[in-house]
C-alpha positions as CSV (number, residue, x, y, z in Angstrom):
1,M,0.0,0.0,0.0
2,N,1.4,3.3,-1.0
3,E,0.5,6.8,0.1
4,A,-2.0,7.4,-2.7
5,D,-3.9,4.2,-1.6
6,A,-3.9,5.2,2.0
7,L,-5.1,8.7,1.2
8,E,-7.9,7.4,-1.0
9,L,-9.0,5.0,1.8
10,M,-9.0,7.9,4.3
11,R,-10.9,10.1,1.9
12,S,-13.5,7.4,1.4
13,A,-13.8,6.9,5.1
14,I,-14.3,10.6,5.8
15,W,-16.8,10.9,3.0
16,T,-18.7,7.9,4.5
17,V,-18.8,9.5,7.9
18,L,-20.1,12.8,6.5
19,V,-22.8,11.1,4.5
20,V,-23.9,8.9,7.4
21,T,-24.0,11.7,10.0
22,G,-25.5,14.2,7.7
23,P,-29.2,13.5,8.3
24,A,-29.0,13.5,12.1
25,I,-26.8,16.6,12.2
26,G,-29.1,18.4,9.7
27,A,-32.2,17.6,11.7
28,A,-30.5,18.7,15.0
29,M,-29.6,22.0,13.3
30,V,-33.1,22.7,12.0
31,V,-34.7,21.9,15.4
32,G,-32.1,24.0,17.2
33,I,-32.8,27.0,15.0
34,I,-36.6,26.6,15.5
35,I,-36.2,26.3,19.3
36,A,-33.8,29.3,19.4
37,L,-36.3,31.3,17.4
38,F,-39.1,30.2,19.8
39,Q,-37.0,31.1,22.8
40,A,-36.1,34.5,21.4
41,L,-39.7,35.3,20.6
42,T,-41.1,34.2,23.9
43,Q,-38.1,34.9,26.1
44,I,-38.3,31.5,27.7
45,Q,-34.8,30.4,28.7
46,E,-35.4,26.9,29.9
47,M,-32.3,24.7,29.3
48,T,-34.2,21.4,28.9
49,L,-36.2,23.0,26.1
50,T,-33.2,22.9,23.9
51,F,-32.0,19.3,24.6
52,V,-35.1,17.2,24.8
53,P,-36.6,18.0,21.4
54,K,-33.2,17.7,19.7
55,I,-32.6,14.2,21.3
56,L,-36.1,13.1,20.2
57,V,-35.7,14.3,16.6
58,V,-32.2,12.9,16.2
59,F,-33.4,9.5,17.6
60,A,-36.3,9.6,15.1
61,V,-34.1,10.5,12.2
62,L,-31.7,7.7,13.1
63,M,-34.5,5.2,13.3
64,I,-35.8,6.3,9.9
65,S,-32.4,6.4,8.2
66,A,-31.0,3.3,9.8
67,S,-31.1,1.2,6.7
68,F,-29.4,3.9,4.7
69,I,-26.7,4.3,7.3
70,G,-26.2,0.5,7.5
71,S,-25.9,0.2,3.7
72,E,-23.4,3.0,3.4
73,I,-21.2,1.5,6.1
74,Y,-21.6,-1.9,4.5
75,V,-20.5,-0.5,1.1
76,F,-17.4,1.2,2.6
77,T,-16.5,-2.0,4.5
78,Q,-16.8,-4.0,1.3
79,Q,-14.6,-1.6,-0.6
80,A,-12.0,-1.6,2.2
81,Y,-11.9,-5.4,2.4
82,S,-11.7,-5.8,-1.3
83,R,-8.7,-3.5,-1.4
84,I,-7.0,-5.5,1.3
85,E,-7.9,-8.7,-0.5
86,N,-6.5,-7.5,-3.8
87,G,-3.4,-5.9,-2.3
88,F,-4.6,-2.4,-3.1
C-alpha cells in the first residue's frame, strides 16, 4: 500500500462519515434553529427546552435512516476489504 492508496481510503472513510451523520446533524440544526427562534420570541430560557426536542428528533431520524446508514457503512467496508484482498 502506498501513500495514494492510504489517502484514497481515508478520503472514502471521511466521506462515508459525512454522509452517514448528515441526516442526524441536519435535523438537529433545524430543530435547534426553530427552538432558538421560539426562545427569542417568547423569552423562555429553559435549558431542557433545547435538549429534549433535539434528542427526540435525532433519535427519530436515526431510526428512519438506519437502513441507509447501514448500507453506506456496508459498502465502505466491502470496498476496504476488497482493497485489502487485492493488495490495493
